[in-house]
C-alpha positions as CSV (number, residue, x, y, z in Angstrom):
1,M,-29.0,-67.9,-18.4
2,A,-26.1,-70.1,-17.9
3,N,-25.5,-73.4,-16.2
4,G,-21.8,-74.2,-15.8
5,N,-20.4,-73.9,-19.3
6,I,-23.7,-73.8,-21.1
7,S,-24.7,-70.4,-22.4
8,V,-28.2,-69.7,-23.6
9,I,-28.6,-66.2,-24.9
10,K,-31.9,-64.7,-26.1
11,I,-31.7,-62.4,-29.2
12,K,-35.2,-61.2,-30.1
13,D,-37.1,-64.4,-30.7
14,I,-34.0,-66.6,-31.3
15,L,-32.0,-68.5,-28.7
16,L,-28.2,-68.8,-29.2
17,V,-26.7,-71.7,-27.4
18,T,-23.0,-72.4,-27.2
19,V,-21.9,-75.9,-26.3
20,P,-18.7,-76.4,-24.2
21,S,-15.7,-77.9,-25.9
22,D,-15.8,-81.3,-24.2
23,P,-19.3,-81.9,-22.8
24,D,-19.9,-84.9,-20.7
25,D,-23.2,-86.8,-20.7
26,M,-24.6,-84.8,-17.8
27,T,-23.8,-81.5,-19.5
28,V,-25.4,-82.7,-22.7
29,S,-28.5,-83.7,-20.8
30,Q,-28.6,-80.3,-19.0
31,L,-28.1,-78.6,-22.4
32,Q,-31.2,-80.3,-23.7
33,E,-33.3,-79.4,-20.6
34,Q,-32.1,-75.7,-20.7
35,V,-32.9,-75.3,-24.4
36,L,-36.4,-76.7,-24.1
37,Y,-37.1,-74.7,-20.9
38,A,-35.8,-71.5,-22.7
39,M,-37.9,-72.2,-25.8
40,E,-41.0,-72.4,-23.7
41,R,-40.2,-69.5,-21.3
42,H,-39.3,-67.0,-24.1
43,S,-41.7,-68.3,-26.8
44,A,-38.6,-68.5,-29.0
45,R,-39.2,-69.2,-32.7
46,G,-35.6,-70.3,-33.4
47,L,-32.5,-71.9,-32.0
48,I,-28.9,-71.6,-33.1
49,L,-26.9,-74.4,-31.6
50,D,-23.2,-73.5,-31.8
51,I,-20.9,-76.5,-31.6
52,S,-17.8,-74.8,-32.9
53,T,-15.8,-75.5,-29.8
54,V,-16.7,-79.2,-29.8
55,E,-13.7,-81.3,-31.0
56,T,-15.0,-84.8,-30.5
57,I,-18.5,-86.3,-30.5
58,D,-19.8,-89.5,-29.1
59,S,-23.1,-91.4,-29.8
60,F,-24.9,-89.9,-26.8
61,F,-24.0,-86.4,-27.7
62,A,-25.0,-86.9,-31.4
63,R,-28.3,-88.6,-30.4
64,T,-29.2,-85.9,-27.9
65,V,-28.5,-83.1,-30.4
66,S,-30.7,-84.9,-33.0
67,E,-33.5,-85.4,-30.4
68,T,-33.2,-81.7,-29.3
69,V,-33.6,-80.5,-32.9
70,K,-36.8,-82.6,-33.2
71,M,-38.1,-81.5,-29.8
72,V,-37.6,-77.8,-30.8
73,A,-39.5,-78.5,-34.0
74,L,-42.4,-80.0,-32.0
75,M,-42.4,-76.8,-30.0
76,G,-42.8,-74.8,-33.2
77,G,-39.1,-73.7,-33.5
78,L,-36.5,-73.9,-36.2
79,T,-32.9,-75.0,-35.4
80,V,-29.7,-74.1,-37.2
81,L,-26.7,-76.2,-36.2
82,T,-23.6,-74.2,-36.6
83,G,-19.8,-74.5,-36.4
84,M,-19.4,-78.2,-37.0
85,R,-15.8,-79.0,-37.5
86,A,-14.7,-81.4,-40.2
87,C,-13.7,-84.1,-37.7
88,V,-17.0,-83.9,-36.0
89,A,-18.8,-84.1,-39.3
90,V,-16.9,-87.3,-40.2
91,T,-17.6,-88.9,-36.8
92,T,-21.3,-87.9,-37.0
93,T,-21.6,-89.6,-40.4
94,Q,-19.7,-92.6,-39.2
95,L,-22.1,-92.9,-36.2
96,G,-25.0,-93.0,-38.7
97,L,-26.6,-89.9,-37.3
98,S,-29.2,-88.4,-39.7
99,L,-29.8,-84.7,-39.2
100,D,-32.7,-85.0,-41.7
101,K,-33.9,-81.5,-42.6
102,T,-31.8,-79.7,-40.0
103,L,-30.4,-76.4,-41.3
104,T,-26.6,-76.1,-40.9
105,A,-24.2,-73.2,-41.2
106,L,-20.5,-72.7,-40.9
107,D,-20.7,-69.9,-38.4
108,V,-23.1,-68.0,-36.2
109,D,-23.4,-65.0,-38.6
110,R,-24.6,-67.3,-41.4
111,A,-26.9,-69.1,-39.0
112,M,-28.6,-65.9,-38.0
113,E,-29.1,-65.0,-41.7
114,M,-30.5,-68.4,-42.5
115,L,-32.8,-68.5,-39.5
116,A,-34.1,-64.9,-40.1
117,T,-34.9,-65.9,-43.7
118,A,-36.5,-69.2,-42.8
119,L,-38.6,-67.5,-40.1
120,D,-39.7,-64.7,-42.4
121,N,-40.8,-67.3,-45.0
122,T,-42.9,-69.1,-42.4
123,E,-44.5,-65.9,-41.1
124,G,-46.6,-65.6,-44.3
125,R,-47.9,-69.2,-43.8
126,T,-49.2,-68.8,-40.3
């Protein structure tokens, strides 16, 4: 599944989504729609949102990422935000964005490990 520069890849019951380097507002909105559609269509239990190529972040992008994480949780999924650059972390903090209990990882490999562990831990509770 791909729409322009948005890539949504299904790996077992996890979705891996890569964000283009300089997404405009329309791309960010499409990203949210595609993620939610793919969560439902594939009955995904987890999402890895890879923002490693993103160099700058604005308030719309930050708010949409935060909302998407919450929406995925409402659909029963866990999200790991991965690849955040230092400059994006600084800007995100300056914008006052709270990622609450969102899991974060430095790279996709670590995100896969974190998500697998988190999903294994929740399996015993369902």
